[in-house]
TORLOPA-96532 format. One record per residue (C-alpha): x, y, z. Coordinates in steps of 0.2 Angstrom, whole numbers, padded with zeros to 4 digits, always signed. Example, Ala and Ser with C-alpha at 12.3 -4.5 7.8 and 13.67 -1.06 7.14 Angstrom:
2
+0062-0022+0039;+0068-0005+0036;
This chain:
558
-0001+0001+0000;+0006+0017-0001;+0012+0024+0015;+0021+0042+0010;+0017+0054-0003;+0031+0068-0003;+0027+0082-0015;+0038+0099-0020;+0033+0112-0031;+0019+0105-0040;+0006+0119-0046;+0000+0127-0030;+0009+0115-0019;+0027+0121-0013;+0029+0107+0000;+0020+0093+0006;+0021+0076+0014;+0008+0064+0018;+0009+0048+0026;-0004+0035+0024;-0013+0020+0032;-0023+0006+0027;-0043+0008+0026;-0052+0022+0017;-0043+0038+0018;-0054+0054+0012;-0049+0070+0007;-0060+0084+0006;-0061+0103+0001;-0070+0117-0008;-0067+0115-0026;-0053+0125-0034;-0043+0120-0019;-0030+0107-0026;-0037+0090-0024;-0034+0086-0043;-0017+0093-0041;-0013+0079-0028;-0019+0066-0040;-0009+0074-0052;+0007+0072-0042;+0004+0055-0037;+0001+0052-0057;+0019+0059-0061;+0026+0046-0048;+0017+0033-0055;+0024+0035-0074;+0011+0047-0080;+0016+0059-0093;+0023+0075-0088;+0020+0092-0094;+0030+0108-0089;+0013+0117-0083;+0014+0106-0068;+0029+0115-0062;+0025+0128-0048;+0028+0144-0055;+0045+0152-0050;+0053+0134-0046;+0065+0125-0056;+0058+0110-0055;+0045+0098-0047;+0049+0082-0036;+0036+0068-0030;+0040+0054-0020;+0027+0039-0017;+0032+0024-0005;+0025+0009-0005;+0024-0006+0008;+0021-0021-0002;+0022-0041+0002;+0037-0050-0003;+0025-0059-0017;+0020-0045-0024;+0019-0043-0044;+0030-0028-0043;+0044-0034-0035;+0044-0049-0047;+0045-0035-0061;+0059-0028-0052;+0069-0042-0052;+0065-0045-0070;+0073-0028-0074;+0088-0031-0064;+0082-0019-0049;+0085-0026-0032;+0068-0033-0026;+0070-0036-0007;+0070-0017+0000;+0058-0014+0014;+0050+0000+0004;+0048+0002-0013;+0051+0022-0018;+0047+0029-0035;+0052+0047-0038;+0050+0058-0050;+0058+0075-0057;+0050+0086-0069;+0060+0102-0074;+0052+0119-0080;+0058+0115-0098;+0048+0099-0098;+0062+0086-0095;+0059+0071-0084;+0070+0060-0074;+0063+0044-0063;+0070+0034-0050;+0066+0017-0042;+0075+0016-0025;+0087+0029-0028;+0092+0021-0044;+0089+0028-0060;+0075+0020-0071;+0065+0023-0085;+0049+0032-0085;+0042+0016-0093;+0044+0004-0081;+0039+0017-0068;+0024+0016-0077;+0022-0002-0078;+0026-0003-0059;+0012+0012-0056;-0001+0000-0064;+0002-0014-0052;+0003-0002-0037;-0012+0010-0040;-0028+0010-0050;-0036+0028-0051;-0054+0029-0055;-0064+0044-0057;-0077+0053-0070;-0061+0057-0084;-0048+0044-0080;-0047+0026-0076;-0035+0011-0076;-0035-0007-0074;-0054-0013-0076;-0055-0003-0091;-0040-0013-0099;-0048-0028-0107;-0031-0037-0106;-0032-0039-0089;-0050-0046-0088;-0048-0063-0090;-0034-0064-0078;-0047-0055-0064;-0061-0066-0069;-0049-0082-0066;-0044-0077-0049;-0061-0072-0043;-0066-0089-0051;-0053-0099-0040;-0049-0105-0057;-0029-0107-0053;-0028-0127-0053;-0039-0128-0072;-0027-0114-0077;-0011-0123-0073;-0019-0139-0081;-0021-0129-0099;-0005-0122-0097;+0003-0140-0094;-0006-0147-0110;-0003-0132-0120;+0016-0134-0117;+0016-0153-0121;+0003-0150-0137;+0016-0137-0144;+0031-0148-0141;+0022-0162-0149;+0018-0152-0166;+0037-0144-0166;+0043-0162-0165;+0031-0168-0179;+0035-0151-0189;+0054-0154-0186;+0051-0175-0193;+0043-0169-0208;+0055-0155-0213;+0069-0167-0211;+0061-0180-0221;+0057-0167-0234;+0076-0162-0234;+0082-0180-0235;+0071-0184-0249;+0077-0169-0258;+0095-0176-0254;+0094-0193-0255;+0107-0196-0269;+0118-0185-0258;+0116-0194-0242;+0116-0211-0250;+0133-0206-0259;+0140-0198-0244;+0136-0213-0233;+0143-0226-0245;+0160-0214-0245;+0160-0215-0224;+0156-0233-0223;+0170-0237-0235;+0181-0224-0225;+0177-0233-0208;+0183-0218-0198;+0185-0220-0180;+0187-0208-0165;+0206-0204-0161;+0212-0211-0177;+0219-0195-0184;+0231-0193-0168;+0237-0209-0170;+0241-0207-0188;+0249-0192-0187;+0260-0199-0171;+0263-0214-0183;+0269-0202-0198;+0280-0192-0188;+0289-0206-0182;+0292-0214-0198;+0297-0199-0207;+0312-0197-0194;+0314-0216-0193;+0332-0216-0199;+0337-0202-0186;+0329-0212-0172;+0336-0228-0176;+0354-0217-0177;+0351-0212-0161;+0346-0229-0153;+0360-0238-0160;+0372-0224-0152;+0365-0225-0136;+0367-0244-0135;+0385-0243-0142;+0389-0230-0127;+0382-0243-0115;+0391-0257-0122;+0408-0249-0126;+0423-0258-0118;+0417-0267-0102;+0401-0259-0102;+0391-0252-0090;+0382-0267-0084;+0400-0276-0084;+0408-0261-0074;+0392-0262-0061;+0395-0281-0061;+0413-0280-0057;+0412-0268-0044;+0398-0277-0034;+0411-0292-0035;+0423-0281-0026;+0411-0273-0012;+0404-0290-0008;+0420-0298-0004;+0423-0286+0008;+0404-0282+0015;+0408-0295+0030;+0421-0285+0036;+0412-0268+0035;+0400-0271+0048;+0385-0267+0038;+0390-0251+0032;+0391-0255+0014;+0373-0264+0012;+0365-0249+0006;+0378-0245-0007;+0378-0263-0013;+0358-0263-0015;+0359-0248-0024;+0371-0254-0036;+0362-0269-0038;+0348-0260-0042;+0357-0250-0055;+0362-0265-0064;+0347-0272-0066;+0340-0256-0073;+0354-0254-0084;+0350-0272-0091;+0331-0268-0095;+0335-0250-0102;+0348-0259-0115;+0332-0272-0120;+0320-0258-0121;+0333-0248-0133;+0335-0264-0143;+0317-0269-0144;+0314-0249-0149;+0327-0251-0161;+0321-0265-0170;+0303-0258-0169;+0308-0243-0180;+0296-0244-0197;+0307-0239-0213;+0297-0246-0226;+0291-0232-0237;+0277-0242-0243;+0270-0242-0225;+0273-0223-0224;+0264-0220-0240;+0249-0230-0233;+0248-0221-0216;+0249-0204-0226;+0237-0210-0239;+0224-0214-0224;+0227-0198-0215;+0223-0187-0231;+0208-0196-0234;+0202-0194-0217;+0206-0176-0217;+0198-0173-0234;+0182-0180-0230;+0181-0170-0214;+0185-0154-0225;+0171-0160-0237;+0157-0162-0225;+0163-0147-0214;+0167-0157-0198;+0183-0161-0188;+0190-0179-0192;+0185-0185-0176;+0168-0182-0178;+0166-0190-0196;+0160-0207-0187;+0145-0196-0178;+0142-0189-0197;+0142-0206-0203;+0128-0210-0187;+0116-0196-0191;+0118-0200-0210;+0114-0218-0206;+0098-0211-0196;+0092-0198-0209;+0092-0213-0221;+0083-0224-0209;+0069-0213-0207;+0067-0211-0225;+0069-0228-0229;+0054-0232-0216;+0043-0222-0226;+0038-0208-0215;+0032-0220-0200;+0040-0210-0187;+0033-0195-0193;+0016-0201-0193;+0020-0208-0176;+0025-0191-0169;+0010-0182-0180;-0002-0196-0169;+0008-0190-0154;+0003-0172-0157;-0014-0176-0160;-0018-0183-0146;-0007-0168-0136;-0020-0157-0145;-0036-0166-0142;-0029-0166-0121;-0027-0148-0123;-0043-0144-0129;-0052-0154-0114;-0042-0145-0102;-0047-0129-0111;-0065-0133-0112;-0064-0137-0094;-0058-0120-0090;-0070-0112-0101;-0085-0119-0092;-0077-0113-0074;-0074-0096-0083;-0093-0096-0089;-0100-0101-0072;-0088-0088-0062;-0095-0075-0076;-0112-0079-0070;-0106-0076-0051;-0099-0060-0054;-0113-0054-0066;-0126-0058-0053;-0115-0050-0038;-0112-0034-0048;-0131-0033-0053;-0135-0032-0035;-0123-0019-0032;-0131-0007-0044;-0148-0002-0039;-0141+0007-0023;-0129+0016-0033;-0143+0024-0046;-0138+0011-0058;-0154+0002-0056;-0158+0002-0076;-0141-0004-0080;-0135-0021-0084;-0118-0027-0083;-0110-0043-0092;-0096-0054-0093;-0094-0060-0109;-0083-0075-0112;-0080-0080-0130;-0071-0096-0134;-0062-0095-0151;-0061-0110-0163;-0046-0105-0172;-0030-0113-0166;-0020-0097-0168;-0029-0090-0154;-0025-0104-0142;-0014-0099-0129;-0007-0106-0112;-0022-0097-0105;-0034-0106-0115;-0047-0102-0129;-0056-0088-0122;-0056-0069-0123;-0066-0060-0107;-0073-0043-0109;-0083-0033-0094;-0097-0025-0102;-0111-0013-0100;-0129-0008-0105;-0135+0008-0095;-0154+0008-0105;-0164-0007-0107;-0165-0015-0123;-0147-0007-0128;-0134-0020-0132;-0118-0019-0121;-0102-0012-0124;-0086-0008-0118;-0086+0001-0101;-0079+0017-0104;-0088+0019-0121;-0106+0016-0115;-0106+0024-0097;-0104+0043-0093;-0091+0050-0082;-0100+0049-0066;-0109+0031-0071;-0093+0025-0075;-0085+0028-0059;-0099+0020-0049;-0097+0005-0062;-0078+0003-0056;-0084+0005-0038;-0099-0009-0040;-0085-0020-0048;-0071-0017-0034;-0085-0020-0022;-0086-0038-0030;-0069-0040-0035;-0060-0035-0019;-0051-0052-0016;-0047-0055-0035;-0035-0041-0040;-0019-0037-0034;-0018-0019-0035;-0016-0014-0017;-0020+0004-0018;-0038+0011-0026;-0040+0030-0028;-0058+0037-0032;-0059+0055-0037;-0077+0061-0036;-0084+0045-0038;-0099+0054-0030;-0101+0066-0042;-0121+0070-0045;-0127+0059-0033;-0134+0063-0015;-0143+0056-0001;-0146+0038-0002;-0135+0035-0016;-0120+0044-0009;-0123+0034+0007;-0123+0019-0003;-0108+0024-0012;-0099+0026+0004;-0104+0012+0012;-0096+0001-0003;-0081+0010-0002;-0080+0007+0018;-0082-0011+0013;-0069-0012-0001;-0055-0003+0010;-0056-0019+0022;-0047-0028+0008;-0038-0014+0000;-0030+0004+0003;-0043+0017-0004;-0040+0035-0005;-0056+0045-0010;-0057+0063-0014;-0074+0068-0012;-0088+0082-0009;-0101+0071-0001;-0102+0071+0018;-0110+0054+0018;-0094+0047+0009;-0081+0057+0020;-0089+0051+0036;-0084+0034+0031;-0066+0038+0032;-0054+0030+0043;-0043+0045+0041;-0047+0062+0033;-0037+0076+0027;-0044+0095+0022;-0037+0103+0006;-0037+0120+0006;-0028+0136-0002;-0022+0150+0006;-0014+0166-0001;-0001+0180+0007;-0005+0197-0001;+0001+0195-0020;+0011+0180-0018;+0006+0164-0028;-0008+0153-0019;-0002+0139-0009;-0012+0123-0008;-0011+0114+0010;-0017+0098+0016;-0022+0096+0035;-0025+0080+0044;-0041+0081+0054;-0046+0077+0071;-0062+0072+0079;-0068+0091+0082;-0060+0097+0066;-0067+0082+0056;-0084+0087+0064;-0083+0103+0058;-0077+0101+0039;-0094+0088+0037;-0104+0103+0046;-0095+0115+0031;-0100+0101+0019;-0118+0099+0023;-0123+0118+0026;-0111+0129+0016;-0101+0144+0021;-0112+0146+0037;-0110+0132+0049;-0126+0129+0060;-0131+0119+0075;-0141+0107+0066;-0127+0103+0052;-0116+0099+0066;-0131+0088+0074;-0131+0080+0057;-0112+0079+0057;-0113+0069+0071;-0127+0058+0065;-0117+0054+0049;-0101+0049+0061;-0111+0039+0072;-0116+0029+0058;-0102+0029+0048;-0092+0019+0062;
């Protein structure tokens, strides 16, 4: 809900800070005092179009801040997270600056933001209903969601979303299979030729690396063999290392028993060295014997290596991926050879998924029509006390047979419509109802949809315009009832409505000499509130009878 509104230099307001609580807050005052300026300022904070005329005369810029206290799961927090803004702040603070030359800037929790995002957040935070402006319920795009919430259709909606996803996935799989089959048929000759080449080549993963190593070794085979032979010769020249080690061991072993064990470690080390030298010589001889100097073998290795690399270039893949390519070509040829049996199977799965979606969507449509009947009856019951007894409200649910209209939200279009005269066809709310009627229609709708709309703050601007007596009493009663589930702010000239408020502000205009007038807003205590209601009842001269009537209204509003 809205907890603070700070206004600086907006038209007749130089400096104003207001704090709001839950329930019904009313703002009253004489015509021209500046009540509409408050709504203009709030609108700026919510992303409304800024105009330089709103900047107070003589000021460089107007600045408006609105602070909201929101539950952690509120959609506005999800929108902030999606846009990369911190979403776990205790308060959400929207700030707007408007310069005298018409330039505008916006901030969200002191982080610079675009006005478009501010406007999207504003639509989730506040709805304004009045004779000349309204948000939220007038947008047909919101009607289906509101009806679903009103009808507690979340489970059916989830079933439809899941069925829609499975159907679309099945359709995509069948479409891809059909495209693959068409491509395979167009490329059949190439596929079979390529498959025959790869079958004959029989590539194996890792083969290129092995062949390259073998080729390198064979190309340098003579140098390798010369080096091996030289090493063997060096180890065997004269008595050789092995002979020298054995000769040394013989001398040591003859005196070992006389050294008291001090030569044991040296003898063991030399013995291991002799064994290692013998094994090393054997390895060198085997490696020398393994050197391949056959030019025909080298030619075969190079031919194989070059053939693999040529095939890889031809098909634009790595050599090690040739085997996978052969498998893919085989799969495409199998799809071609089986005459499209797999395609028909996938199309069958898509048809089954489509039927499952239609069953779930029909069940959701049934729920929506049932909810629409309940909503129509509830709204109709609210209309007569609001002087709309000749009007008819209708929730229209149109189900489309065109698959292009089918979505994860079902097959229905939902629209709230009204007819203000008997026999007249219903139409969109803002096209059929007049200003005063529209505001009262919004009130009736909101009274019935209080638990179905996530917007936490509702503003009604002179919803009681043109009515009085019992109708004004009915308006006040519904506003008070609505304030039990949402924060409601009301600008009113009706004492019957004002008496219902849990908080009351008086808007007035003051002027010092020739200075520019200033709009002031003051919270009213019990006695001040009584006087304000008496003024609204009696006019300029407040009588005891007006005060008594005010007491009666306040008593009835409790």
